[in-house]
N, C-alpha and C positions, 0 to 999 in steps of 0.2 A: 417362451421365452426361453431363453439358457439356464437350464436346470444347473443347483451347486454341482453335482457330478459330471453333469457332462463340462464344464468350466474347468473341472479338477482333473480331469482327463487330457484335456486338450493342452492344460498346461503342462502335465506328467509328458505326455508325448510332446510336446515343443522344446523342452528340459531336454529328454533324453536324447534329441535330434540334434542336440548343439554340445553333445560332448565331443571335445576332439580326438580323432584314433589314429594316429600316424601308419600303425602297423595296420590295420585293416578300417579303412574309411566306411566311416557310417556303422560299423558292429557297434551292437547295445546291449549285448548277450552278457551274463555273469561269465566271468571268467577271460574275458577278453583283456589283452594287453591295452592300456590308451596313457595317454600323457596326460599329467597332473592340471591341465586347463579346461575351460568351457569358452566355446566361443559365442561371446557375450554379442558381436554386433550380428549373428547368427541369431540368437534369440530376437533382438529388437526384430532383424525381419520377417523372423517367420511369427512372432505375438502379434506385432504391428502392420506389418505390410500386407503379409498374408492373409490372415485371419481376423485383422483388425481393419481397420477405415482410415485415412490420411483425406486432411483435408486443407487447402489455401485460403487465406486470407489477404487481401490487398486494400490496404488503409488510404482515405482520402487524404492524411495528415501524416509526416513522418514525425522522427525522433526530435527534430528540428525544432519542431511548432510545440507539441505537447506529449508528455507518456500516456493520459487518459486512455487514449484508444487500446492499449495492451489489456489497462485494467478493467473496462467495461466489457471485453471480449471474454476476458476469464470469467464474469460475472453472468453473461450472454451464455455461454459453455454450461456452467452450472444449474441453469434452469432450464435450456433447451435441450436437452440431452435424452434422446429413446431409446427405453431397451429395446436391446435386440432380439430379434425372434429368431426361431428356427426356421431353417428353409422352406418348408412346408408351409409356412405361414406370413412370408414374406410379403402375400398381397394384401395383406391388412393392416400392412404396417402406416399406411397412409390415414387410417382411421383414429389414431390416436388422437387423445384432446391437444389441441391447441397451447395452452399454456401446463407444464408441468410442475409437481414437485419438487422444490431443488435437491437433486443428487449431491453428498458430502462426499464428493471425488478429491483426489488429490493431482497438484502437479508436478512436472519436473522436465528438465530438458534431456536429451535424446544424450548429452555427454554423462551429463547427472545418473542416465539408466544404466548405460553401459557398466560404470564402474559401480553401481549398485548389484547390478546382476552378478557381475566378477566376484566381488566382494563377498555375497551370499551365498553363491554356491560353492567357491572354488574350496573353501577349506573342508568341506566335506569330501571331496574329492582326493584332497591330499591328506587323508586321516589315516588311509593304508598303506603301511610301508611296501607292501610290496608292487605296487604301482599297478594292480589290474581291480576292475570293478568284480567287486565279490556281490554276491546276494546280499549281503549285511548294509555294504555298500550301498547299493540300488534301494533298500528296505530303509535307509537314515535320510537318503534322497528326497523320498517319495515322501515321508516323514514333514521333511522342511516344506517340501512345494504344499504339503495338507495345510501349514500352518500361515503360509504367505497366499496361499489362491485367492482371499478377498483381499490383500493389499494389491494385487497383478490384476485385480478385476477393476480395482476404482482409479488403476494410476495411467492419468491422461497424460503424453510427452507433447510439450511446448515450447517451439525451436523459433526464436526472436530473431527476426533481423531489422533494419535501418527504419522500414516503410511497409514489413510485411511479417505475414508469421506462418507456419505450417505446424496444423495440431494433430497427432495419432493417437486414435482413440483405441481401447482393447476391443477383444470378441463382443464383449458382453454387451457395450453402448455403440452409437453413431451420434453425429451431430443434427440437427435440425437446421441444414445450412438455409433453409427458405426461410425459416422465424429469425432465426440470428441475422441475415443480412436485412430483414423487412425492419425489423425493432431498432438496430444501429445507429448508430450516429456520426462515427468514424469508416465503417467496414464499406469501401466503393465497390469490391465483387468479391465472391467466393466461388470456389470449386475445387477440381481437383489438381494435384500436385503430378504433373506429369516426371520432370527432371528437377533436381534442386543442386548445384554443383559450383563448386569452386571453379572459376572461370579460369583460373591457370592448370586445371587439372583436366579440362574437360576439350575432348577429342570431337570429332565430328557422328563418328559412329555412336559415341554417347547420346546424344540427341536425337537421331535416327533410332535406335532402337526404342529409346525411351517412348518414344511418339508411336513408332508399330505397337510395341508394349499395349498402349492405351488405347489406340485404335481396333485392335485386336479383341479388348473386351468390352467394345460399343455395343448396346443393346440393337442398332438401326443401320441398315443398309447404307444411308445417306451418306455424301461428305461431306470432311469435318473442315472447317479452315485454319489455319493457322497463320494468324498475324503478329509481324515483329512490329513490336511498340518502340518505334524510332523516330529521332527526333526529327530527321531526313523527310520522312513521311507526317508526320503529325503537326509539329511544330507551327507549321504555316497558317495551318486549318482550326487549330482549337486557343488562338489568341482571344475572344471572346471571353475564354474560362481563364485569360490568364493567373488571375489572383488565386483560382481555387485549387490551379495546379500547382502553383509554388510552394515548393517544399512538402511535396506531396508525389504526385505522379508524374510530373515534370522530372524528376529523379531518378526513375525506375525507367527511364526510357533509354534504350539503346542509343551508339552511334554506328548506326549499321555498316557506313562505309569504313572503319576504323578500327572494328571488333574483330576479333580472332577468335575460331576456335583450336586450339594447340597452335599448328604451324599454317592452317587453313583460313584465310579472310573469311567471315561469318556469310558474305557474298556469296564466295564460290561454293562453301557450304548447304545453304538456300538453293544454290544453283542445281546442285546435286541430287538434294531432296526433290525438284521440282521436275529433272530430267528422267525419275523413274527408279532412283535408289530407295525409296521410301513405298509405304502401304499407298494404293494407286486413291484410297478412300480419302485421303489430305489433300485439300485444293491449297497450295502454295501460292499465295500471288507475289507477284514481281514485287521485289524491293522496291520501296519509292512510289508504289502506285496501289497499294492495298487498298486506300479508301475507295478511290476510284472504281476498282475491280469489284472490291466488294460491294457497292452500291449498283453496278451491272448484274452480281449473282443474284442480288437480293429479290429479285422478284422471278427469277428463272427457274426456281425449286430446284437448284443444283447443288444445293448443301444443305446442312439443318441447319437451321434459324434458329435453335432454342440454345445451341451453345457453340463453342469455338476455343482455338485453343492459340495461346498468346506466348510471346517468346520477350521476358523485361530481362530485367539487370536490376539487384537489388547489394546491400552491402551488410557488411557485421557493425555489432555494436560494439563501442569502444569503454574502457573504463569512464570517461564523460559519457554518458550515452545518450548527451544533446549531439554528439560529433559521432560521425559513421568512421569505423576503420577501414585501410588501405583494403582489405579483403572484400571480393566482389564475388558475386556468383550470378552466375546464368539460372534463370529461371525458365520452365515452360510449364503453364498451366493450364487447365482444361476450364473455362470459364462458366459456371452455369446461372449464376445469379448475379445481377447488378442492384445496387440499390438505387431505387428510386422516387426516395420520399418526395413530395413535391415542396415541404417546406426547406427543403435543403437546396431548391434552388435560387433562395434570398438569403440565407443565412441571417447575417444583422441586418439586411438590407430589404425587409419588407415594405410593402406599396407604403402603407400608412406608418409613420416617421419624422417625428420631431426632435431626438436626441440621439447623439452619436454613443450613448451609452448601452445599447441594448445588444446582450447577449448573441453569439451567432445560436443555430437551431443545431447543428452538430454537435456544439459542445453541452447545452442544455439535456440534448438529448442522451447524450453518453454519461451525463452526471445522472439523471433519473435511472438508469440504467444499472448503474452503480448499487442503488440499492434493490432492485429486484429480488436477488436470493433470499432477500429477508421478509419480503412484503408476507401477509397471511397468505395459508394455504387455502381459505373459502373466503368467499364474500367479497365487498369490494372495498377496492383502497383507496383511501381519502389522502389526498395531498396537499400543498398551499403554497403561494409566492405572494408573501405579503409585500414584495416589489415587482409588482405584475406589469407596468410599462405596457408594451405593446402587443403583450401575450404570448412571447415565447414560449414560456414554462408552460401554457394552458395548452398550447396547441402542440407541444412533445409530449405530455404528460397523456393528452385525450387519445393520441395514437394506442394507447392498453385499455383493453375492453372494461377492465374490471377497474382503472382508474376515474376516482373523480377529481377533479381539480379546482381550487379554489383561488382564483388570485384578485388580490386587493392591492389598491396603489393610492396613497393620499392627494395623488395628481388627479384634478378631476376628466382634464383630457382621457387617461386612459381608457376608460371604457370604450371610449367613442375609438378610438387606435383598435383597439382588440377588436370591437364591431366589424370598422372598415376593413382591415386585412383579414375578418372572415368573410366578409363578403367577396373579395378579390382572392382567396383561397378556394371557396366553393362553389364559384361561379361557373356556369357552366360552359361548354364550347362558344356559343354563340353569343353571351354576353361579355366574353372575354373577347372576342372577335368587335364588338361594338368599340369599347373598352381600346383596344389597340388602334384600331382606324382612329379614334377621336387624338390618340398620342401622337401619332404618325403624324396628323394634320399640324395640330401645335407644331411640332419638331420641326416641319417643313417651313411653317408661319415663321418661328423664332429665328429661324437660319438665315430666310431673308430681310428680317429687321436689321440685321449687325449690331450696332452699338446705338440703338432707339431708346428716347428717352422712357421712363416707367407712364409715363401718360399714354406714349403709343402703343407700348405693352399691353397695357389695361384695355385695349381697345379690339384687340385679336384675343380676346375670352369669352368664353361661353357667358350668355346675356346676365342670369342671375349673378355668379360669379363678379362679372366684369360692373354689375350695380353695387355690390358689397364693397368690392376695393374702390370704387372711387367715393363711395360714403367716408368709408378708413381714412381715405387718401385727403379728404375737405378738412377732419379734421386737424388741427394744426399738430396736437400731442401723439396722434397717430401716426401722422405723417413722418415724423421726427425718430418715430422706431424703424421705420423704412431703412435699412442699411446697404450701401455701396448700390446705389442707384437701382436696387432689387424692386419686389413686388409685395412682398409680405409683411404687416407688420407685426412685430412681436407679441405684442396684447391680441391677436385676431387669433391664434393657436396657443395662449397662453396654458401653461400648464395645470394652474390654480383654477381658471375659469373660463372653458372657452364659451365662444359668443353663441347665443341661442341661434343665428341668422347661423354660424358654420353647422351647426346641429341640421340644418334646415336644409342645407344642399343635399344633391346626390353624392354618394362615396365616388362617384367617376368623378363630379365638379371637385371633390375636396383633395383630389389626386393632385392636382395641379397645386394647390398650397402646400402641400407635403414636399411636393418637387423644389417648390420654389425654399423653404426652409433648407432642405438639403444641400440646394446650392448657397445657401446663405453661410449657415456652418462650416461646411467641409470644405470650403473654396475661402474663408475669410482671410486666410495669411496672403494666398494670392491675390486678391482684390487689394489689399494693404501693399502689396511690393509691386502694383503695377501690371503683375503678369496674366493676367484676365479680367476678363468683363464680365458682368452679372449673365448676359444672354447666353454667353460661350458654355458657363459652368452648369447654365440651367439646359440648356441642351446635351451637356455631358451626362448628365445625372439622369435625362430623359432616356436618351439610350442606351442606358444602362438598362432601367427598367423597364424598355419596349423588348429588348435582348427577354430576360428573364419571364416575362409575361408572354412571347413566342413560344419560349420552352413550355410554359406553366401549359398552354394552348396546346403545345404538343402531346403533351402528357393526357390533358382531358380527353384528346381526340382518340386514345388507346380505349382499346376494348380490350378488360381484364377476362381471363380465360376461367370457367368456371372448376373453383377446387373444393377439394373435403375441407379445408377449413374457411370458415366465413368472413374470420378477421382478415385475411391476407392474400390478396389478388395477385395474379402473374401476367404482366401484359408483355406485347412482344417487342424489342428492341433493337437496334442495330447488329448487333452482335452478339446478345445471349437473352433469355428471360429477365425481365424486371421484375422486381417484386416490392410491393407496396402493401403499406396498410390504408385499402382504399377499396371501393368507396365507403366503406361506411365509418370511414374517421372523421368524418362530417354531417353524412347525410343524418345518422342516428339521430345528432344535435338539432337538425332543421326541424327536426320531426317535433323534438320535445319544445322546442322555443322558436318562437317566429325569429327573434335575434337573440345572440347568447349571451344574457343574463349572466355570466358565471364571472363578472368581476365589480369588486365592490370597491364605494370610495368609503375607505378608512384609513387610521394609522394602525402603525405596526403596535400599539398599544392595546388596540381593539381584536386582538386576532382571538377565536375560540379555544379556549383551554381544554389540554387532553384531550383535543378532537383528532386529531392528524396520523398518521401512519408513517411520512417522511414530509419536510418541508425542502425544498429545492429551490435557490432561490441566488440572486446576484445583489447585495444592496450597496446604495451609493458609497464611493469614497471619494468623492470632490475633487477628481481627475477630471471630468467634462465638465461638472453640475455647476449649477450658479449656488451653491448652498454657502452659508459662510461657517467660518472654523466652527461658531457656535453652535450653530444649526446641527452640522454635522458631530459634535462631542456628544452633544444632546442627546441625538439619536442613536448613538453606537453606544451610551452611556446604560443603557434597559434593554436593549438589543436583544442580544442573546437569553439573558433571562425571558423574556417573552414568548422567543421562539420554542426552549424547552419547556415550558409551562405549556404550550399548545402541542404538543407530541405524546401520543399513546403510552405507554410502559412497551418497552424496546420501539422506541421510534427512532426515526434517522435524519440527521442533518445533514445535507450537502450544499455546500457556500462557496462561491467563488468571491475571493479576496486579492488586494492587489501584493504581488510580493516584491517589483522592483519598476521604476520607470526606463525607461532606455532611451529616453529620450532627453534626460535632464529637469523634463515638469517633475516637481515635488508633489506628494499627500501623504497627507497626515500621520502619524506613527501608531496611533490608535487605530487605524483603519489595516493594519500591515500584518501580515500571516501570523511572526511569532506572537504577538502582542492578542490579537483574534483568540487564537490554541488558549493562551491562557487566562483569556474571558470567559470562552466557552467554560473551561475546566471549573474557574471561578462561580459561573453561573448554574452549573451542574450540581454544584456542592450545595450551594443553598436552597435549590429547589429539591434535593435530597435524590439526586439520582447520581450515577457513575456510568463512565465510560465504560464500554465493553466491546473487542474485537474478538469476532470469531479466529479458533485457530483452524489453518489450514496451508499445507505448503504450497509455495508456487516456486516459480521453474526460475533459473538464471537468467539476466540477471537482477535479481530482488527488487532493485531499486524501481522496476516497471511497475510494481504491482501492489506498491503499499503507500498510503495517504503520509504526506501531502504529495499532491500531485501538481503537474505544472502546463501551464498554458500560455503560447506569447502572439502576442496580436503584432503583426507587421512589422516587426520592431520598436514599437512604441510602449510598448505595456506588458509586464511579463504578472501575469496570474499563478495564483495558488488555489487547486480545489482542496477542498476540507472534507472531510466523511466521516461524522462520528455516528453512533449507535447510543443510546443512553436505556439505562432501568434502574427503579428505584430502587434504593437503598435498602437492604432488608434489616440491618442492624438500629 
């Protein structure tokens, strides 16, 4: 590792080399006449670009939806830092442990760093009235450098954009990109920034030189693809993921036919690159055809399949962080890893589903990552979610090897939902193929039925399920519960008491019931208005699930390459390597439990006291639930007392609560952000706890990195994400 003496000498050399000398450029000897200024931009280039490392992160969602991605990334950076080793030992870098003790680093933006460096060093250069650097001036400057060498060693520069960011690390540390990408909830992909520049100040030669410089540093002779992420090229072929791309990747696409670099159209600049004015190792695909050409090249071995260059566009952040500024940047980055977490294929739409209140996997994953810097350095980490639902918290927590997650829920069906979701997410490729085949047959049959009667619909179901539904429909009370000419009586999948005959079915048979509930719940208003019939809604929901299961099947067919870390696997994807917590993520539990018995049927008041390191949860707030106002009020009255009591000393609570209804549908005031914060503080005081917050510098804009965070759901609901740490009062 870098010794303290080595870092001190490197910083001295960097600062000495950045003294501006108009009369004798580059001279640093005593007695040389110099100006009274220091080149702050050169300090940044030397310390962070030449001797340090830089990394680029592209987020799945931008600030229109949430600011949690930036706080999550900051937490992951603090945990997954690698101490830089001297060049002779670089071959051993991958042998470092998978999880490391959190390092107390500080963060600032590049603009703040420039001001800091100038204001720190320049007074020493102005102290000598002769205008010459004397031996005494150099001695004073070196003394100042020695005082601040530790600060420069732990100072990370973090530049934020509306949907992405660039991180610059000093020479002493670097980021474990693979771990950050694999564990993250909101990082889509990461790699190395090649060019980040204001589009109004970018000329074709800037892009060409940046690509040439990056390719020349490559360790392989294979060609590297340059792919323009353009609307003309991708938007017609990625609409199956339209909801996932909205307010995220869609907003970093370029309009290739309209974009200019200086006075040169982007199309022409790219043609110049293709015609030989760039490094021959760059495979530039033709505008509008890169996806087709990439598929043709993929099997030819004509290029490096583990990485690729992407050309995208992003914007700066305005004073209102939910809106971008007009300033647009052209960004070229080398994609090294893509986040391929299989649970993120489903988000809040896992196969076993009976309610719209499910929290998305990316959001819960980010909430858990917020707590990571304060986990115990050794031993197991215990977490809980007393509102386990369909198991979102359980699946996201179990990605982490040291975490044991206990989910509980008062709804008896919760355990069945978690078991069924476990079945589908951990199924082998051959089992998924059977599920898909059955689902496709069902879709084909239902499509032919048109506006058929319920009795005719039932005739096309598997035998055991058909007999069960016929029995229920023969009962007048149960038959009255079937809504909109649908299929499933509400009591059949009751939250409180699911039928024993339902539990006796196979998961793939229950899948049809879950789809029926989705159709009932999500399309209820369309049924009432007469715009849709039940079969059309069922087929639409089944088709979405079919696409998700196909993506999961494609993932299951991937063969992970052996890695030094047993926890993180790397798989081959279309444009770069993909990283994922797999296959350990589920297989270790399959060995422990024939079925995942990690969900308890209990009230929140029964949660164990003083046991958990953190609690991550999304409690009911009356927006989509059938709870009465009295029931909800009783729940929230003592909720936070029970949660705080369940935490260990210095335990953490991360909770999602409503902030604003964007559709006009009201929710009770006692469930909202401001009231919940007051309730938590009051409950902490009653339990002899106090809320603590670690002090560390964050980059601008500071509103991105401090709680409460926000998350917006498709224009219907705005949530606040609250994060607390508690310790026992000493007086």
